[in-house]
NUMI-864723 format. One record per residue (C-alpha): x, y, z; residue in three letters. Coordinates in steps of 0.2 Angstrom, whole numbers, padded with zeros to 4 digits, always signed. Example, Ala and Ser with C-alpha at 12.3 -4.5 7.8 and 13.67 -1.06 7.14 Angstrom:
// residues 2
+0062-0022+0039ala +0068-0005+0036ser 
This chain:
// residues 306
+0818+0731+0548met +0824+0722+0532ser +0832+0705+0534gln +0851+0704+0535pro +0859+0698+0519arg +0872+0684+0521arg +0888+0688+0511ile +0901+0674+0510val +0915+0672+0498pro +0913+0660+0483gln +0894+0661+0483ala +0885+0661+0466thr +0870+0672+0464tyr +0856+0677+0452leu +0855+0696+0452ile +0840+0706+0445thr +0838+0724+0445arg +0823+0733+0437arg +0821+0749+0428ile +0809+0762+0435leu +0791+0759+0431arg +0796+0747+0417arg +0802+0760+0405tyr +0812+0754+0390phe +0828+0764+0396leu +0839+0749+0392leu +0833+0746+0375arg +0846+0735+0367pro +0854+0748+0355asp +0873+0749+0352glu +0876+0763+0365ala +0867+0755+0379ile +0875+0738+0376thr +0892+0746+0375arg +0889+0754+0392leu +0883+0739+0401ile +0897+0727+0395leu +0911+0740+0398tyr +0905+0744+0415val +0902+0726+0420leu +0920+0722+0414ala +0927+0736+0424ile +0916+0733+0440ser +0919+0714+0440ser +0938+0716+0439arg +0938+0729+0453arg +0928+0719+0465phe +0934+0701+0461gly +0917+0696+0454ile +0916+0682+0441glu +0903+0683+0428val +0895+0667+0421his +0879+0674+0411ala +0870+0690+0408leu +0855+0697+0399cys +0850+0715+0398ala +0832+0717+0394met +0824+0734+0390ser +0816+0735+0407thr +0828+0725+0418his +0845+0717+0420leu +0850+0699+0425his +0867+0693+0430leu +0873+0676+0436val +0890+0679+0445val +0901+0672+0459thr +0907+0683+0473asp +0925+0677+0475val +0930+0689+0489glu +0914+0693+0498gly +0912+0710+0491thr +0895+0709+0482leu +0887+0724+0490pro +0901+0735+0484arg +0901+0728+0467phe +0882+0731+0465leu +0883+0748+0472gln +0897+0753+0460phe +0890+0744+0444phe +0872+0749+0446his +0877+0767+0449arg +0888+0769+0434ile +0876+0761+0423val +0862+0772+0429ala +0873+0788+0427leu +0878+0783+0409gly +0860+0779+0405thr +0854+0796+0411lys +0866+0804+0399val +0863+0793+0384leu +0844+0794+0386arg +0844+0812+0393arg +0834+0806+0407trp +0829+0816+0423glu +0827+0807+0439gly +0830+0789+0445pro +0834+0775+0433val +0831+0760+0444trp +0815+0754+0453glu +0816+0759+0471pro +0819+0745+0483gly +0832+0731+0486ala +0841+0722+0472val +0835+0704+0470ser +0849+0693+0475val +0846+0674+0475val +0860+0662+0480gln +0862+0647+0470leu +0866+0632+0481his +0867+0618+0469thr +0872+0613+0451arg +0853+0611+0447ala +0850+0629+0452ala +0864+0636+0442val +0859+0626+0427val +0840+0632+0429glu +0844+0650+0433lys +0857+0653+0419ile +0844+0645+0406ala +0831+0656+0414tyr +0842+0672+0411val +0846+0667+0393leu +0828+0663+0389ala +0821+0680+0395asn +0819+0688+0378pro +0810+0673+0372val +0798+0672+0387ala +0794+0690+0385ala +0789+0687+0367gly +0802+0698+0359leu +0813+0685+0349val +0809+0667+0345pro +0827+0661+0350tyr +0838+0668+0364ala +0853+0668+0352arg +0843+0682+0342glu +0843+0694+0356trp +0852+0710+0350pro +0857+0717+0367gly +0870+0713+0380ala +0870+0694+0384gly +0879+0678+0381val +0876+0661+0372thr +0877+0644+0380val +0894+0641+0371asp +0902+0656+0378glu +0899+0651+0396ile +0916+0646+0404gly +0926+0650+0388arg +0920+0666+0381gly +0927+0683+0382glu +0918+0700+0379leu +0928+0715+0374arg +0921+0732+0374gln +0928+0749+0370lys +0925+0764+0383arg +0908+0772+0380pro +0909+0789+0372val +0896+0796+0385ala +0899+0800+0403tyr +0915+0791+0407leu +0931+0803+0407asp +0944+0797+0394pro +0957+0806+0405glu +0953+0795+0420asn +0965+0780+0421pro +0951+0770+0429gly +0942+0770+0413trp +0954+0762+0400pro +0951+0763+0382glu +0945+0745+0381glu +0939+0732+0394ala +0938+0713+0394thr +0925+0703+0402leu +0929+0684+0404ala +0915+0672+0405leu +0920+0659+0418thr +0912+0643+0425leu +0903+0643+0441pro +0914+0636+0455pro +0902+0622+0458ile +0906+0616+0440ile +0922+0606+0438glu +0932+0610+0422lys +0931+0592+0417glu +0912+0592+0417thr +0911+0609+0408ala +0904+0602+0392glu +0891+0592+0401gly +0886+0607+0411phe +0884+0617+0395arg +0873+0603+0387leu +0862+0604+0402asp +0860+0622+0401val +0856+0621+0382ala +0843+0608+0386ala +0835+0618+0399glu +0835+0633+0388leu +0828+0624+0373asp +0813+0618+0385arg +0810+0636+0390leu +0810+0642+0372glu +0798+0629+0367val +0786+0633+0381glu +0788+0652+0377ala +0784+0650+0358arg +0769+0639+0362ala +0762+0652+0373glu +0764+0666+0360val +0756+0655+0347ala +0742+0650+0359glu +0737+0668+0362arg +0739+0672+0343gly +0753+0684+0346gly +0770+0686+0336arg +0787+0690+0341phe +0793+0708+0339leu +0810+0703+0332gly +0827+0709+0334ala +0825+0724+0323glu +0808+0729+0331gly +0815+0728+0348val +0829+0741+0344thr +0816+0753+0336asn +0805+0755+0352val +0806+0771+0361ser +0816+0770+0377pro +0803+0782+0384tyr +0788+0770+0382asp +0784+0758+0396arg +0779+0739+0396ala +0760+0737+0397thr +0759+0718+0399ser +0752+0712+0415phe +0766+0709+0428glu +0760+0702+0445pro +0767+0709+0461leu +0780+0698+0468arg +0773+0689+0483glu +0789+0682+0489arg +0807+0689+0488asp +0817+0673+0488pro +0835+0673+0494thr +0841+0656+0488phe +0837+0643+0475ala +0841+0624+0474val +0833+0618+0458gly +0819+0606+0455arg +0818+0590+0465gly +0831+0596+0477gln +0821+0594+0493gly +0836+0589+0505asp +0846+0604+0498ala +0831+0616+0501trp +0829+0610+0519arg +0848+0612+0522ala +0848+0630+0514ala +0833+0635+0524ala +0840+0629+0540glu +0856+0638+0537ala +0847+0654+0533leu +0836+0653+0548arg +0851+0650+0559ser +0861+0665+0552phe +0846+0677+0555arg +0843+0671+0572ala +0861+0673+0577ser +0862+0690+0569tyr +0847+0696+0578arg +0854+0690+0595ala +0870+0698+0591ala +0862+0714+0586leu +0852+0715+0602glu +0867+0714+0612arg +0876+0727+0601trp +0862+0739+0604cys +0863+0736+0622asp +0880+0742+0622gly +0890+0726+0621leu +0901+0730+0606his +0912+0715+0609ser +0899+0703+0603val +0903+0693+0588ala +0891+0692+0573phe +0888+0676+0563pro +0899+0672+0548pro +0892+0681+0533gly +0888+0697+0542thr +0893+0712+0530trp +0885+0728+0535trp +0889+0728+0553met +0907+0722+0550arg +0911+0734+0536val +0902+0750+0543phe +0903+0747+0562his +0918+0736+0563his +0909+0723+0572ala +0918+0706+0576gly +0913+0691+0566val +0914+0673+0574ser +0919+0657+0566asp +0904+0648+0574val +0886+0653+0572val +0878+0659+0588leu +0865+0648+0596thr +0849+0656+0602val 
């Protein structure tokens, strides 16, 4: 049985979804970029999701978002489904688009974690040896300067989405907001910190490429690869599937987050045992989503003690 996921309003997350067997189905051409940005704009508005950063690589997709209303599972289901269906039409692809298994969802508990993970997302094309600077990535993404003040407008894709359906307007707008942990007055300092972390990651990536005698493919080269090819670089199997991050040097925050997660899981298991025993009046801990939404289980205001 998989671990229950704690879903709470106003939580900020790093979300990653990978393409099946590392095919280049999300190759950053105009059609795919248009699809991703349009569907993201529609999906985020529909489910009350605030978008802070994103980067669509050819083989995977990164988002940093805040789940304002506690609807993240519904958002992910809708967004990933429409992107997959649109991709199948654009690429004339048979079969699944996404790698099987759960989406990687990492809650970001601190300002340090938000800074590091946004920089990590933006640096992905450089770390992959594709472009020497993140700003040169031709696909769906944002720049540091756009965080908290940018706006992405995208017209409806010509493929898959029905222009007669009022749910798919001719144009959609995606506002790039500040994470709630960042005060508006400190926004510029936050962007400077993200830029500094991004610069550090880019310098490291360029040094690694130079050390192995490689070269960057470049923006034009990236858009010319076949979407039916696959990445051949070594990728170690993930030994861990983290559910939260606190940033470097945040020992106290890590211990607090770990304890809160352990408490939630223990309380959830205890409540589920009672539910399975027929006690459907049992209250699940705050953050319970599946049992509350699909089985109408009650949720308490206080975490159960075990």
